[in-house]
py3Dmol code that shows the C-alpha trace and the ligand (Angstrom):
import py3Dmol

protein = """\
ATOM      1  CA  MET A   1    -105.636  68.781 -40.166  1.00  0.00           C
ATOM      2  CA  SER A   2    -102.156  67.465 -40.984  1.00  0.00           C
ATOM      3  CA  GLU A   3    -101.613  64.093 -42.588  1.00  0.00           C
ATOM      4  CA  PRO A   4    -101.068  61.177 -40.202  1.00  0.00           C
ATOM      5  CA  VAL A   5     -97.620  59.598 -39.992  1.00  0.00           C
ATOM      6  CA  VAL A   6     -96.744  56.051 -41.001  1.00  0.00           C
ATOM      7  CA  ILE A   7     -94.469  54.283 -38.507  1.00  0.00           C
ATOM      8  CA  ALA A   8     -92.172  51.832 -40.313  1.00  0.00           C
ATOM      9  CA  VAL A   9     -90.407  49.209 -38.248  1.00  0.00           C
ATOM     10  CA  ALA A  10     -87.272  47.432 -39.519  1.00  0.00           C
ATOM     11  CA  ILE A  11     -87.425  44.413 -37.271  1.00  0.00           C
ATOM     12  CA  THR A  12     -84.292  42.376 -38.024  1.00  0.00           C
ATOM     13  CA  GLY A  13     -81.766  43.564 -40.625  1.00  0.00           C
ATOM     14  CA  SER A  14     -78.732  41.611 -41.649  1.00  0.00           C
ATOM     15  CA  VAL A  15     -76.186  42.338 -38.881  1.00  0.00           C
ATOM     16  CA  PRO A  16     -75.436  39.206 -36.826  1.00  0.00           C
ATOM     17  CA  ARG A  17     -77.400  38.785 -33.598  1.00  0.00           C
ATOM     18  CA  LYS A  18     -74.973  39.807 -30.963  1.00  0.00           C
ATOM     19  CA  ALA A  19     -74.896  38.050 -27.631  1.00  0.00           C
ATOM     20  CA  ASP A  20     -75.786  41.408 -26.057  1.00  0.00           C
ATOM     21  CA  ASN A  21     -78.796  41.874 -28.289  1.00  0.00           C
ATOM     22  CA  PRO A  22     -81.172  38.995 -27.482  1.00  0.00           C
ATOM     23  CA  ALA A  23     -84.253  41.096 -28.461  1.00  0.00           C
ATOM     24  CA  LEU A  24     -83.437  40.905 -32.196  1.00  0.00           C
ATOM     25  CA  PRO A  25     -85.928  38.513 -33.849  1.00  0.00           C
ATOM     26  CA  VAL A  26     -84.299  36.161 -36.347  1.00  0.00           C
ATOM     27  CA  THR A  27     -86.474  33.031 -36.651  1.00  0.00           C
ATOM     28  CA  VAL A  28     -89.732  33.303 -38.568  1.00  0.00           C
ATOM     29  CA  ALA A  29     -91.762  32.777 -35.369  1.00  0.00           C
ATOM     30  CA  GLU A  30     -89.740  35.443 -33.551  1.00  0.00           C
ATOM     31  CA  GLN A  31     -90.187  37.857 -36.424  1.00  0.00           C
ATOM     32  CA  ILE A  32     -93.975  37.424 -36.495  1.00  0.00           C
ATOM     33  CA  ALA A  33     -94.290  37.779 -32.722  1.00  0.00           C
ATOM     34  CA  SER A  34     -92.013  40.863 -32.654  1.00  0.00           C
ATOM     35  CA  THR A  35     -93.861  42.517 -35.515  1.00  0.00           C
ATOM     36  CA  ARG A  36     -97.203  41.871 -33.883  1.00  0.00           C
ATOM     37  CA  GLU A  37     -96.025  43.758 -30.746  1.00  0.00           C
ATOM     38  CA  ALA A  38     -94.737  46.556 -32.917  1.00  0.00           C
ATOM     39  CA  TYR A  39     -98.073  46.714 -34.799  1.00  0.00           C
ATOM     40  CA  GLU A  40     -99.929  46.971 -31.471  1.00  0.00           C
ATOM     41  CA  ALA A  41     -97.612  49.832 -30.549  1.00  0.00           C
ATOM     42  CA  GLY A  42     -98.514  51.745 -33.749  1.00  0.00           C
ATOM     43  CA  ALA A  43     -96.316  50.434 -36.555  1.00  0.00           C
ATOM     44  CA  THR A  44     -98.078  50.006 -39.911  1.00  0.00           C
ATOM     45  CA  LEU A  45     -95.178  49.055 -42.167  1.00  0.00           C
ATOM     46  CA  ALA A  46     -92.818  46.135 -41.516  1.00  0.00           C
ATOM     47  CA  HIS A  47     -89.404  46.045 -43.330  1.00  0.00           C
ATOM     48  CA  ILE A  48     -88.336  42.422 -43.524  1.00  0.00           C
ATOM     49  CA  HIS A  49     -85.003  40.589 -43.881  1.00  0.00           C
ATOM     50  CA  VAL A  50     -84.932  36.831 -43.295  1.00  0.00           C
ATOM     51  CA  ARG A  51     -82.171  34.613 -41.912  1.00  0.00           C
ATOM     52  CA  ASN A  52     -80.873  31.081 -42.500  1.00  0.00           C
ATOM     53  CA  ASP A  53     -80.861  28.638 -39.606  1.00  0.00           C
ATOM     54  CA  ASP A  54     -77.320  29.770 -38.777  1.00  0.00           C
ATOM     55  CA  GLU A  55     -78.654  33.390 -38.643  1.00  0.00           C
ATOM     56  CA  THR A  56     -76.757  34.533 -41.734  1.00  0.00           C
ATOM     57  CA  PRO A  57     -78.785  36.668 -44.213  1.00  0.00           C
ATOM     58  CA  SER A  58     -81.015  34.570 -46.438  1.00  0.00           C
ATOM     59  CA  SER A  59     -82.558  35.056 -49.858  1.00  0.00           C
ATOM     60  CA  ASP A  60     -84.848  32.043 -49.499  1.00  0.00           C
ATOM     61  CA  PRO A  61     -88.194  33.105 -50.996  1.00  0.00           C
ATOM     62  CA  GLY A  62     -89.937  30.458 -48.879  1.00  0.00           C
ATOM     63  CA  ARG A  63     -88.856  32.185 -45.700  1.00  0.00           C
ATOM     64  CA  PHE A  64     -89.982  35.564 -46.966  1.00  0.00           C
ATOM     65  CA  ALA A  65     -93.362  33.994 -47.787  1.00  0.00           C
ATOM     66  CA  ALA A  66     -93.629  32.406 -44.353  1.00  0.00           C
ATOM     67  CA  VAL A  67     -93.040  35.750 -42.631  1.00  0.00           C
ATOM     68  CA  GLN A  68     -95.530  37.475 -44.991  1.00  0.00           C
ATOM     69  CA  ASP A  69     -98.201  34.823 -44.374  1.00  0.00           C
ATOM     70  CA  GLY A  70     -97.732  35.113 -40.653  1.00  0.00           C
ATOM     71  CA  LEU A  71     -97.983  38.887 -40.716  1.00  0.00           C
ATOM     72  CA  ARG A  72    -101.123  38.860 -42.871  1.00  0.00           C
ATOM     73  CA  GLN A  73    -102.692  36.822 -40.116  1.00  0.00           C
ATOM     74  CA  ALA A  74    -101.204  38.553 -37.075  1.00  0.00           C
ATOM     75  CA  CYS A  75    -101.226  42.151 -38.264  1.00  0.00           C
ATOM     76  CA  PRO A  76    -104.285  42.884 -40.456  1.00  0.00           C
ATOM     77  CA  GLY A  77    -103.679  45.630 -42.976  1.00  0.00           C
ATOM     78  CA  MET A  78     -99.998  46.118 -42.155  1.00  0.00           C
ATOM     79  CA  ILE A  79     -97.813  46.949 -45.118  1.00  0.00           C
ATOM     80  CA  VAL A  80     -95.252  44.210 -45.731  1.00  0.00           C
ATOM     81  CA  GLN A  81     -91.969  45.431 -47.286  1.00  0.00           C
ATOM     82  CA  PHE A  82     -89.258  42.919 -48.263  1.00  0.00           C
ATOM     83  CA  SER A  83     -85.650  43.974 -48.360  1.00  0.00           C
ATOM     84  CA  THR A  84     -83.768  43.467 -51.622  1.00  0.00           C
ATOM     85  CA  GLY A  85     -80.634  44.758 -49.907  1.00  0.00           C
ATOM     86  CA  GLY A  86     -77.272  43.216 -50.327  1.00  0.00           C
ATOM     87  CA  ARG A  87     -75.208  42.393 -47.347  1.00  0.00           C
ATOM     88  CA  GLY A  88     -74.016  38.834 -47.630  1.00  0.00           C
ATOM     89  CA  ARG A  89     -76.405  37.943 -50.422  1.00  0.00           C
ATOM     90  CA  ASP A  90     -75.721  36.919 -53.964  1.00  0.00           C
ATOM     91  CA  PRO A  91     -76.920  39.750 -56.281  1.00  0.00           C
ATOM     92  CA  ALA A  92     -78.724  37.255 -58.526  1.00  0.00           C
ATOM     93  CA  SER A  93     -80.860  36.067 -55.619  1.00  0.00           C
ATOM     94  CA  ARG A  94     -81.834  39.425 -54.152  1.00  0.00           C
ATOM     95  CA  GLY A  95     -85.069  39.672 -56.107  1.00  0.00           C
ATOM     96  CA  LEU A  96     -86.251  36.075 -55.625  1.00  0.00           C
ATOM     97  CA  SER A  97     -88.696  36.998 -52.888  1.00  0.00           C
ATOM     98  CA  LEU A  98     -90.573  39.451 -55.163  1.00  0.00           C
ATOM     99  CA  GLN A  99     -92.540  36.582 -56.751  1.00  0.00           C
ATOM    100  CA  HIS A 100     -94.551  36.533 -53.459  1.00  0.00           C
ATOM    101  CA  ARG A 101     -95.830  39.993 -54.217  1.00  0.00           C
ATOM    102  CA  PRO A 102     -95.206  41.877 -50.956  1.00  0.00           C
ATOM    103  CA  ASP A 103     -96.858  45.300 -50.797  1.00  0.00           C
ATOM    104  CA  MET A 104     -93.470  46.988 -51.094  1.00  0.00           C
ATOM    105  CA  ALA A 105     -89.755  46.223 -51.428  1.00  0.00           C
ATOM    106  CA  SER A 106     -86.670  48.273 -50.783  1.00  0.00           C
ATOM    107  CA  LEU A 107     -84.699  49.329 -53.858  1.00  0.00           C
ATOM    108  CA  SER A 108     -81.240  50.904 -53.725  1.00  0.00           C
ATOM    109  CA  THR A 109     -80.479  52.911 -56.856  1.00  0.00           C
ATOM    110  CA  GLY A 110     -76.716  53.053 -56.523  1.00  0.00           C
ATOM    111  CA  SER A 111     -73.628  51.742 -54.712  1.00  0.00           C
ATOM    112  CA  VAL A 112     -72.137  53.114 -51.559  1.00  0.00           C
ATOM    113  CA  ASN A 113     -69.421  52.415 -48.987  1.00  0.00           C
ATOM    114  CA  PHE A 114     -70.692  50.784 -45.814  1.00  0.00           C
ATOM    115  CA  PRO A 115     -68.771  50.245 -42.556  1.00  0.00           C
ATOM    116  CA  THR A 116     -66.924  47.097 -43.728  1.00  0.00           C
ATOM    117  CA  ILE A 117     -68.051  46.464 -47.296  1.00  0.00           C
ATOM    118  CA  VAL A 118     -68.915  48.178 -50.565  1.00  0.00           C
ATOM    119  CA  TYR A 119     -72.720  47.935 -50.895  1.00  0.00           C
ATOM    120  CA  GLU A 120     -72.725  47.199 -54.603  1.00  0.00           C
ATOM    121  CA  ASN A 121     -75.765  47.996 -56.763  1.00  0.00           C
ATOM    122  CA  HIS A 122     -74.775  47.791 -60.416  1.00  0.00           C
ATOM    123  CA  ALA A 123     -76.997  49.799 -62.743  1.00  0.00           C
ATOM    124  CA  THR A 124     -78.158  46.612 -64.475  1.00  0.00           C
ATOM    125  CA  LEU A 125     -79.111  44.994 -61.140  1.00  0.00           C
ATOM    126  CA  VAL A 126     -81.065  48.143 -60.145  1.00  0.00           C
ATOM    127  CA  ALA A 127     -82.968  48.128 -63.413  1.00  0.00           C
ATOM    128  CA  ASP A 128     -83.592  44.385 -63.182  1.00  0.00           C
ATOM    129  CA  LEU A 129     -84.977  44.660 -59.589  1.00  0.00           C
ATOM    130  CA  ALA A 130     -87.159  47.634 -60.579  1.00  0.00           C
ATOM    131  CA  GLY A 131     -88.481  45.681 -63.561  1.00  0.00           C
ATOM    132  CA  GLN A 132     -89.332  42.679 -61.396  1.00  0.00           C
ATOM    133  CA  MET A 133     -91.136  44.949 -58.897  1.00  0.00           C
ATOM    134  CA  GLN A 134     -93.143  46.426 -61.718  1.00  0.00           C
ATOM    135  CA  ARG A 135     -93.981  42.957 -63.070  1.00  0.00           C
ATOM    136  CA  TYR A 136     -95.198  41.683 -59.704  1.00  0.00           C
ATOM    137  CA  GLY A 137     -96.987  44.901 -58.708  1.00  0.00           C
ATOM    138  CA  VAL A 138     -94.622  45.624 -55.800  1.00  0.00           C
ATOM    139  CA  ARG A 139     -94.220  49.264 -54.807  1.00  0.00           C
ATOM    140  CA  PRO A 140     -90.598  50.209 -54.324  1.00  0.00           C
ATOM    141  CA  GLU A 141     -89.158  52.231 -51.414  1.00  0.00           C
ATOM    142  CA  ILE A 142     -86.111  53.944 -52.866  1.00  0.00           C
ATOM    143  CA  GLU A 143     -83.179  53.845 -50.446  1.00  0.00           C
ATOM    144  CA  ILE A 144     -81.061  57.004 -50.696  1.00  0.00           C
ATOM    145  CA  PHE A 145     -77.549  56.519 -49.283  1.00  0.00           C
ATOM    146  CA  ASP A 146     -76.073  59.259 -51.493  1.00  0.00           C
ATOM    147  CA  LEU A 147     -77.283  62.256 -53.500  1.00  0.00           C
ATOM    148  CA  SER A 148     -76.581  60.387 -56.758  1.00  0.00           C
ATOM    149  CA  HIS A 149     -79.191  57.765 -55.731  1.00  0.00           C
ATOM    150  CA  LEU A 150     -81.931  60.390 -56.142  1.00  0.00           C
ATOM    151  CA  HIS A 151     -80.800  60.824 -59.717  1.00  0.00           C
ATOM    152  CA  GLY A 152     -80.797  57.039 -60.045  1.00  0.00           C
ATOM    153  CA  ALA A 153     -84.437  57.041 -59.044  1.00  0.00           C
ATOM    154  CA  ARG A 154     -85.192  59.789 -61.518  1.00  0.00           C
ATOM    155  CA  ARG A 155     -83.594  57.718 -64.291  1.00  0.00           C
ATOM    156  CA  LEU A 156     -85.893  54.822 -63.356  1.00  0.00           C
ATOM    157  CA  VAL A 157     -88.897  57.120 -63.594  1.00  0.00           C
ATOM    158  CA  GLU A 158     -87.730  58.329 -67.025  1.00  0.00           C
ATOM    159  CA  ALA A 159     -87.240  54.730 -68.147  1.00  0.00           C
ATOM    160  CA  GLY A 160     -90.797  53.903 -67.095  1.00  0.00           C
ATOM    161  CA  LEU A 161     -89.585  51.354 -64.484  1.00  0.00           C
ATOM    162  CA  ILE A 162     -91.086  53.149 -61.507  1.00  0.00           C
ATOM    163  CA  ASP A 163     -94.000  55.574 -61.364  1.00  0.00           C
ATOM    164  CA  ALA A 164     -93.610  59.334 -60.916  1.00  0.00           C
ATOM    165  CA  ARG A 165     -94.655  59.250 -57.256  1.00  0.00           C
ATOM    166  CA  PRO A 166     -91.998  57.028 -55.649  1.00  0.00           C
ATOM    167  CA  HIS A 167     -91.540  56.676 -51.911  1.00  0.00           C
ATOM    168  CA  VAL A 168     -87.971  57.603 -50.951  1.00  0.00           C
ATOM    169  CA  GLN A 169     -86.065  57.092 -47.744  1.00  0.00           C
ATOM    170  CA  PHE A 170     -82.967  59.088 -46.886  1.00  0.00           C
ATOM    171  CA  VAL A 171     -80.581  56.953 -44.815  1.00  0.00           C
ATOM    172  CA  MET A 172     -78.233  58.890 -42.596  1.00  0.00           C
ATOM    173  CA  GLY A 173     -75.566  57.927 -40.088  1.00  0.00           C
ATOM    174  CA  VAL A 174     -74.156  54.844 -41.842  1.00  0.00           C
ATOM    175  CA  LYS A 175     -70.384  54.923 -41.281  1.00  0.00           C
ATOM    176  CA  ASN A 176     -68.532  55.811 -44.550  1.00  0.00           C
ATOM    177  CA  ALA A 177     -71.813  56.970 -46.180  1.00  0.00           C
ATOM    178  CA  MET A 178     -73.918  60.102 -45.393  1.00  0.00           C
ATOM    179  CA  PRO A 179     -73.561  61.605 -41.926  1.00  0.00           C
ATOM    180  CA  ALA A 180     -76.653  62.478 -39.899  1.00  0.00           C
ATOM    181  CA  ASP A 181     -76.908  66.219 -40.398  1.00  0.00           C
ATOM    182  CA  PRO A 182     -80.012  68.380 -40.696  1.00  0.00           C
ATOM    183  CA  HIS A 183     -78.414  70.652 -43.305  1.00  0.00           C
ATOM    184  CA  LEU A 184     -77.700  67.571 -45.457  1.00  0.00           C
ATOM    185  CA  LEU A 185     -81.306  66.469 -45.061  1.00  0.00           C
ATOM    186  CA  ASP A 186     -82.460  69.872 -46.302  1.00  0.00           C
ATOM    187  CA  LEU A 187     -80.152  69.582 -49.257  1.00  0.00           C
ATOM    188  CA  LEU A 188     -81.432  66.101 -50.131  1.00  0.00           C
ATOM    189  CA  LEU A 189     -85.042  67.158 -49.683  1.00  0.00           C
ATOM    190  CA  GLY A 190     -84.502  70.192 -51.901  1.00  0.00           C
ATOM    191  CA  GLU A 191     -83.088  67.997 -54.626  1.00  0.00           C
ATOM    192  CA  ALA A 192     -85.875  65.424 -54.236  1.00  0.00           C
ATOM    193  CA  ARG A 193     -88.532  68.132 -54.566  1.00  0.00           C
ATOM    194  CA  ARG A 194     -86.786  69.489 -57.654  1.00  0.00           C
ATOM    195  CA  ILE A 195     -86.373  66.251 -59.580  1.00  0.00           C
ATOM    196  CA  LEU A 196     -89.075  63.987 -58.039  1.00  0.00           C
ATOM    197  CA  PRO A 197     -91.741  66.548 -57.082  1.00  0.00           C
ATOM    198  CA  LYS A 198     -94.486  63.996 -56.378  1.00  0.00           C
ATOM    199  CA  ALA A 199     -92.374  61.689 -54.194  1.00  0.00           C
ATOM    200  CA  THR A 200     -93.385  60.828 -50.641  1.00  0.00           C
ATOM    201  CA  TRP A 201     -90.442  60.629 -48.269  1.00  0.00           C
ATOM    202  CA  THR A 202     -89.059  59.521 -44.945  1.00  0.00           C
ATOM    203  CA  ALA A 203     -85.639  59.427 -43.269  1.00  0.00           C
ATOM    204  CA  ALA A 204     -83.878  56.768 -41.242  1.00  0.00           C
ATOM    205  CA  GLY A 205     -81.155  57.539 -38.706  1.00  0.00           C
ATOM    206  CA  ILE A 206     -78.840  54.697 -37.962  1.00  0.00           C
ATOM    207  CA  GLY A 207     -77.574  53.866 -34.440  1.00  0.00           C
ATOM    208  CA  ARG A 208     -77.507  56.740 -31.986  1.00  0.00           C
ATOM    209  CA  HIS A 209     -78.923  59.020 -34.727  1.00  0.00           C
ATOM    210  CA  GLN A 210     -82.312  57.323 -34.831  1.00  0.00           C
ATOM    211  CA  ALA A 211     -84.251  59.744 -32.654  1.00  0.00           C
ATOM    212  CA  GLU A 212     -82.739  62.953 -33.995  1.00  0.00           C
ATOM    213  CA  VAL A 213     -83.214  62.058 -37.631  1.00  0.00           C
ATOM    214  CA  MET A 214     -86.842  61.155 -36.824  1.00  0.00           C
ATOM    215  CA  ASP A 215     -87.293  64.588 -35.239  1.00  0.00           C
ATOM    216  CA  TRP A 216     -85.778  66.374 -38.256  1.00  0.00           C
ATOM    217  CA  ALA A 217     -88.024  64.399 -40.600  1.00  0.00           C
ATOM    218  CA  LEU A 218     -91.180  65.166 -38.597  1.00  0.00           C
ATOM    219  CA  ALA A 219     -90.278  68.830 -38.412  1.00  0.00           C
ATOM    220  CA  ARG A 220     -90.053  68.859 -42.197  1.00  0.00           C
ATOM    221  CA  GLY A 221     -93.350  67.125 -42.830  1.00  0.00           C
ATOM    222  CA  ALA A 222     -92.278  63.567 -43.616  1.00  0.00           C
ATOM    223  CA  CYS A 223     -95.149  61.162 -44.275  1.00  0.00           C
ATOM    224  CA  ALA A 224     -93.388  58.377 -42.426  1.00  0.00           C
ATOM    225  CA  VAL A 225     -90.774  57.691 -39.817  1.00  0.00           C
ATOM    226  CA  ARG A 226     -88.599  54.625 -39.446  1.00  0.00           C
ATOM    227  CA  THR A 227     -87.447  52.809 -36.358  1.00  0.00           C
ATOM    228  CA  GLY A 228     -86.579  49.221 -35.309  1.00  0.00           C
ATOM    229  CA  LEU A 229     -83.730  47.015 -34.194  1.00  0.00           C
ATOM    230  CA  GLU A 230     -82.220  46.785 -37.679  1.00  0.00           C
ATOM    231  CA  ASP A 231     -81.196  50.404 -37.385  1.00  0.00           C
ATOM    232  CA  ASN A 232     -80.613  50.894 -33.630  1.00  0.00           C
ATOM    233  CA  ILE A 233     -80.513  48.592 -30.647  1.00  0.00           C
ATOM    234  CA  ARG A 234     -80.326  51.195 -27.886  1.00  0.00           C
ATOM    235  CA  ILE A 235     -82.857  53.335 -26.018  1.00  0.00           C
ATOM    236  CA  THR A 236     -80.034  55.330 -24.390  1.00  0.00           C
ATOM    237  CA  ARG A 237     -76.281  55.013 -24.529  1.00  0.00           C
ATOM    238  CA  ASP A 238     -76.444  52.599 -21.573  1.00  0.00           C
ATOM    239  CA  ARG A 239     -79.729  50.815 -22.136  1.00  0.00           C
ATOM    240  CA  LEU A 240     -80.599  48.314 -24.876  1.00  0.00           C
ATOM    241  CA  ALA A 241     -84.045  48.303 -26.407  1.00  0.00           C
ATOM    242  CA  GLY A 242     -86.070  45.395 -25.072  1.00  0.00           C
ATOM    243  CA  SER A 243     -88.047  44.916 -28.274  1.00  0.00           C
ATOM    244  CA  ASN A 244     -89.014  46.510 -31.571  1.00  0.00           C
ATOM    245  CA  ALA A 245     -92.245  47.581 -29.892  1.00  0.00           C
ATOM    246  CA  GLU A 246     -90.337  49.644 -27.379  1.00  0.00           C
ATOM    247  CA  LEU A 247     -88.709  51.565 -30.236  1.00  0.00           C
ATOM    248  CA  VAL A 248     -92.051  51.978 -31.965  1.00  0.00           C
ATOM    249  CA  ALA A 249     -93.513  53.446 -28.777  1.00  0.00           C
ATOM    250  CA  LEU A 250     -90.754  56.074 -28.781  1.00  0.00           C
ATOM    251  CA  ALA A 251     -91.519  56.863 -32.425  1.00  0.00           C
ATOM    252  CA  ALA A 252     -95.200  57.233 -31.596  1.00  0.00           C
ATOM    253  CA  ASP A 253     -94.265  59.705 -28.802  1.00  0.00           C
ATOM    254  CA  ALA A 254     -92.192  61.704 -31.315  1.00  0.00           C
ATOM    255  CA  VAL A 255     -95.108  61.781 -33.804  1.00  0.00           C
ATOM    256  CA  ARG A 256     -97.487  63.101 -31.126  1.00  0.00           C
ATOM    257  CA  ARG A 257     -94.897  65.597 -29.908  1.00  0.00           C
ATOM    258  CA  HIS A 258     -94.911  67.073 -33.397  1.00  0.00           C
ATOM    259  CA  GLY A 259     -98.686  67.473 -33.254  1.00  0.00           C
ATOM    260  CA  ARG A 260     -99.303  64.662 -35.773  1.00  0.00           C
ATOM    261  CA  ARG A 261    -101.486  61.576 -35.563  1.00  0.00           C
ATOM    262  CA  ILE A 262    -100.258  58.006 -35.991  1.00  0.00           C
ATOM    263  CA  ALA A 263    -101.448  56.413 -39.192  1.00  0.00           C
ATOM    264  CA  THR A 264    -103.872  53.445 -39.076  1.00  0.00           C
ATOM    265  CA  PRO A 265    -103.202  50.647 -41.567  1.00  0.00           C
ATOM    266  CA  SER A 266    -105.782  52.126 -43.952  1.00  0.00           C
ATOM    267  CA  ASP A 267    -104.245  55.588 -43.618  1.00  0.00           C
ATOM    268  CA  ALA A 268    -100.837  54.102 -44.299  1.00  0.00           C
ATOM    269  CA  ARG A 269    -102.062  52.395 -47.493  1.00  0.00           C
ATOM    270  CA  ARG A 270    -103.680  55.569 -48.750  1.00  0.00           C
ATOM    271  CA  ILE A 271    -100.583  57.687 -47.988  1.00  0.00           C
ATOM    272  CA  LEU A 272     -98.255  55.260 -49.758  1.00  0.00           C
ATOM    273  CA  ASP A 273    -100.601  54.590 -52.737  1.00  0.00           C
ATOM    274  CA  LEU A 274    -101.218  50.928 -51.956  1.00  0.00           C
ATOM    275  CA  ALA A 275    -104.432  48.974 -52.358  1.00  0.00           C
ATOM    276  CA  PRO A 276    -106.578  48.848 -49.220  1.00  0.00           C
TER     277      PRO A 276
END
"""
ligand_1 = """\
1
ZN
Zn -83.077 46.575 -44.266
"""
view = py3Dmol.view(width=600, height=400)
view.addModel(protein, "pdb")
view.setStyle({"model": 0}, {"cartoon": {"style": "trace"}})
view.addModel(ligand_1, "xyz")
view.setStyle({"model": 1}, {"stick": {}})
view.zoomTo()
view.show()
């Protein structure tokens, strides 16, 4: 019997809410309601960014805590993962939310070009965020935007800042970073297995690449898939997603198509080495 698959939903992200994308949840109440629907559709991990009142990206730990508290009520057992990502946020404030001890937090281990900015992750910031996660008992999800980021993760393992079984996510299809390409995924996976042999892994396809990257990941035995409006707002070229739950339902179909089962919250916690 093959291992069930964790469905991760990235509900909001940090790209402005466009007038043509009213489904994107940005207030705390919208985020809780949208995640609850996604949870009912099979998602067991929520990746969280929060916004200020003007909808710009926020580092306010109080807002992160409010979303986490809401999700603990509305979505029992769901894994809460805070973003420590950069866009529009002061580097010094990116780890402030970790004091609220989410189950997980994203951690980028290197810098990379993004569509309109350099996503800057200085080595000292990476080590500092990893150290804070360790101090607060937060499990990192290592974001891989480039091959060198795998080696960044390995250096953190060697420095004792993360454990030897990290969860890594390959991010494909970000303009100016890695293209979405199955050969490239094989190459990344090969390197991950060589230098981080105990790692669990998933892959995220951005924009129109969401479904195909999910398929490639499932075909290669990924323990999780990722979907959500942060990464992609369309069902087809001509049709916008109506909600995060609609995207989760498509991910659930893909999981079943590959002959796998959708993880329950307790499965998800076991698979990702988190407390029940
Ligand atoms: Zn994110």
